[in-house]
C-alpha atoms as a printed R data frame, in Angstrom:
    type eleno elety resid chain resno       x       y       z
1   ATOM     1    CA   MET     A     1  61.830 -32.899 -28.108
2   ATOM     2    CA   SER     A     2  58.539 -31.729 -26.727
3   ATOM     3    CA   ILE     A     3  54.999 -31.806 -27.966
4   ATOM     4    CA   PRO     A     4  53.668 -28.336 -28.888
5   ATOM     5    CA   GLY     A     5  51.393 -26.876 -26.205
6   ATOM     6    CA   GLN     A     6  52.904 -28.929 -23.406
7   ATOM     7    CA   THR     A     7  55.676 -26.677 -22.168
8   ATOM     8    CA   PHE     A     8  55.135 -23.879 -19.696
9   ATOM     9    CA   ASN     A     9  55.880 -21.176 -22.248
10  ATOM    10    CA   ASP     A    10  53.453 -22.687 -24.730
11  ATOM    11    CA   ARG     A    11  50.695 -22.645 -22.131
12  ATOM    12    CA   LEU     A    12  51.475 -19.043 -21.208
13  ATOM    13    CA   GLN     A    13  51.299 -18.076 -24.865
14  ATOM    14    CA   ALA     A    14  47.924 -19.843 -25.244
15  ATOM    15    CA   GLN     A    15  46.602 -18.026 -22.168
16  ATOM    16    CA   LYS     A    16  47.711 -14.661 -23.566
17  ATOM    17    CA   GLU     A    17  46.060 -15.385 -26.888
18  ATOM    18    CA   ALA     A    18  42.825 -16.447 -25.166
19  ATOM    19    CA   LYS     A    19  42.876 -13.273 -23.095
20  ATOM    20    CA   LEU     A    20  43.431 -11.126 -26.179
21  ATOM    21    CA   ASP     A    21  40.569 -12.880 -27.979
22  ATOM    22    CA   MET     A    22  38.314 -12.276 -25.003
23  ATOM    23    CA   LEU     A    23  39.233  -8.589 -24.930
24  ATOM    24    CA   LYS     A    24  38.573  -8.285 -28.665
25  ATOM    25    CA   ARG     A    25  35.131  -9.835 -28.263
26  ATOM    26    CA   ALA     A    26  34.366  -7.527 -25.328
27  ATOM    27    CA   LYS     A    27  35.457  -4.503 -27.357
28  ATOM    28    CA   GLU     A    28  33.253  -5.570 -30.255
29  ATOM    29    CA   LYS     A    29  30.281  -5.862 -27.905
30  ATOM    30    CA   GLN     A    30  30.861  -2.370 -26.493
31  ATOM    31    CA   LEU     A    31  28.417   0.245 -27.690
32  ATOM    32    CA   ASP     A    32  29.550   3.346 -29.470
33  ATOM    33    CA   PRO     A    33  29.266   6.489 -27.301
34  ATOM    34    CA   ALA     A    34  26.252   7.906 -29.182
35  ATOM    35    CA   GLU     A    35  24.276   4.665 -28.779
36  ATOM    36    CA   LYS     A    36  25.328   4.441 -25.146
37  ATOM    37    CA   GLU     A    37  24.181   8.022 -24.493
38  ATOM    38    CA   ARG     A    38  20.836   7.356 -26.215
39  ATOM    39    CA   LEU     A    39  20.296   4.284 -24.037
40  ATOM    40    CA   MET     A    40  21.218   6.243 -20.907
41  ATOM    41    CA   LYS     A    41  18.683   8.949 -21.827
42  ATOM    42    CA   GLU     A    42  15.993   6.311 -22.346
43  ATOM    43    CA   ARG     A    43  16.836   4.763 -18.999
44  ATOM    44    CA   ALA     A    44  16.688   8.158 -17.287
45  ATOM    45    CA   ALA     A    45  13.287   8.836 -18.887
46  ATOM    46    CA   ARG     A    46  11.975   5.456 -17.706
47  ATOM    47    CA   ASN     A    47  13.295   6.094 -14.211
48  ATOM    48    CA   THR     A    48  11.645   9.509 -13.963
49  ATOM    49    CA   ALA     A    49   8.367   8.065 -15.259
50  ATOM    50    CA   ARG     A    50   8.594   5.274 -12.659
51  ATOM    51    CA   GLU     A    51   9.265   7.804  -9.903
52  ATOM    52    CA   GLU     A    52   6.246   9.834 -10.994
53  ATOM    53    CA   ARG     A    53   4.049   6.726 -10.942
54  ATOM    54    CA   GLU     A    54   5.333   5.804  -7.486
55  ATOM    55    CA   LYS     A    55   4.655   9.333  -6.204
56  ATOM    56    CA   GLN     A    56   1.160   9.203  -7.678
57  ATOM    57    CA   ARG     A    57   0.505   5.795  -6.099
58  ATOM    58    CA   ALA     A    58   1.744   7.055  -2.742
59  ATOM    59    CA   ALA     A    59  -0.518  10.107  -3.000
60  ATOM    60    CA   GLU     A    60  -3.487   7.904  -3.952
61  ATOM    61    CA   LYS     A    61  -2.751   5.583  -1.033
62  ATOM    62    CA   ALA     A    62  -2.572   8.511   1.362
63  ATOM    63    CA   ALA     A    63  -5.836   9.937   0.012
64  ATOM    64    CA   LYS     A    64  -7.508   6.540   0.289
65  ATOM    65    CA   ARG     A    65  -6.228   6.154   3.843
66  ATOM    66    CA   GLU     A    66  -7.577   9.596   4.760
67  ATOM    67    CA   GLN     A    67 -10.930   8.816   3.136
68  ATOM    68    CA   GLU     A    68 -11.189   5.516   5.025
69  ATOM    69    CA   LYS     A    69 -10.292   7.313   8.238
70  ATOM    70    CA   ALA     A    70 -13.003   9.924   7.604
71  ATOM    71    CA   GLU     A    71 -15.542   7.205   6.784
72  ATOM    72    CA   LYS     A    72 -14.628   5.340   9.948
73  ATOM    73    CA   THR     A    73 -15.068   8.439  12.113
74  ATOM    74    CA   GLU     A    74 -18.425   9.122  10.402
75  ATOM    75    CA   ARG     A    75 -19.550   5.537  11.091
76  ATOM    76    CA   GLU     A    76 -18.465   5.881  14.717
77  ATOM    77    CA   ARG     A    77 -20.339   9.192  15.025
78  ATOM    78    CA   LYS     A    78 -23.506   7.687  13.527
79  ATOM    79    CA   LYS     A    79 -23.183   4.637  15.767
80  ATOM    80    CA   ASN     A    80 -22.828   6.828  18.836
81  ATOM    81    CA   LEU     A    81 -25.850   8.884  17.797
82  ATOM    82    CA   ALA     A    82 -27.887   5.716  17.224
83  ATOM    83    CA   ASP     A    83 -26.799   4.314  20.590
84  ATOM    84    CA   ALA     A    84 -27.744   7.564  22.316
85  ATOM    85    CA   ALA     A    85 -31.121   7.609  20.548
86  ATOM    86    CA   ARG     A    86 -31.731   3.975  21.479
87  ATOM    87    CA   LYS     A    87 -30.811   4.676  25.097
88  ATOM    88    CA   LYS     A    88 -33.068   7.737  25.191
89  ATOM    89    CA   ALA     A    89 -35.954   5.783  23.633
90  ATOM    90    CA   LYS     A    90 -35.482   3.027  26.198
91  ATOM    91    CA   GLU     A    91 -35.544   5.565  29.032
92  ATOM    92    CA   GLU     A    92 -38.675   7.175  27.563
93  ATOM    93    CA   LEU     A    93 -40.314   3.764  27.299
94  ATOM    94    CA   VAL     A    94 -39.511   3.060  30.941
95  ATOM    95    CA   LYS     A    95 -40.958   6.476  31.907
96  ATOM    96    CA   GLN     A    96 -44.114   5.830  29.875
97  ATOM    97    CA   GLN     A    97 -44.555   2.387  31.395
98  ATOM    98    CA   LYS     A    98 -44.083   3.820  34.873
99  ATOM    99    CA   ALA     A    99 -46.524   6.659  34.129
100 ATOM   100    CA   ALA     A   100 -49.101   4.166  32.783
101 ATOM   101    CA   ARG     A   101 -48.658   1.942  35.830
102 ATOM   102    CA   ASP     A   102 -48.945   4.908  38.157
103 ATOM   103    CA   ALA     A   103 -52.049   6.107  36.326
104 ATOM   104    CA   LYS     A   104 -53.569   2.632  36.595
105 ATOM   105    CA   TYR     A   105 -52.916   2.505  40.329
106 ATOM   106    CA   ALA     A   106 -54.196   6.057  40.777
107 ATOM   107    CA   ALA     A   107 -57.380   5.141  38.899
108 ATOM   108    CA   ARG     A   108 -57.822   2.054  41.068
109 ATOM   109    CA   LYS     A   109 -57.326   4.140  44.211
110 ATOM   110    CA   ALA     A   110 -59.793   6.750  42.937
111 ATOM   111    CA   ARG     A   111 -62.421   4.011  42.368
112 ATOM   112    CA   LYS     A   112 -61.888   2.593  45.831
113 ATOM   113    CA   LYS     A   113 -62.320   5.987  47.485
114 ATOM   114    CA   ARG     A   114 -65.822   6.475  46.063
C-alpha cells in the first residue's frame, strides 16, 4: 500500500493539474481582443506623441546650438574689432608722443639758433 501523492504517477498527475490551473489563470488574465486593440491604439498614440516631442526637442537643441554659435562668432568679431581699435589707438598715441617730443626738440633747437 502506498500513501497518496507519493508514487510517480501521483506526482505526474499533480503536475498536470498545476499546469492546467496555471493555464486557466493565464487565460482569465488575457484581455479580450477589443480591449487589447484599444490599449494598442493608446500605446501607439503615446508613442507618436513622444516621437513628436523628441523631434521638437532635437529641433530646439539644434536652434539653440546655432544661436550660440552665432553669438560666439559675434563676440569674436566684436573682440577682434576692439583689439584692432585698441592697437590703432596705441599706435596713434605713440605717434602723438613722438610728434610732441619732436616738436619740443625742434622748439629747443629754434631757441638755441636765435
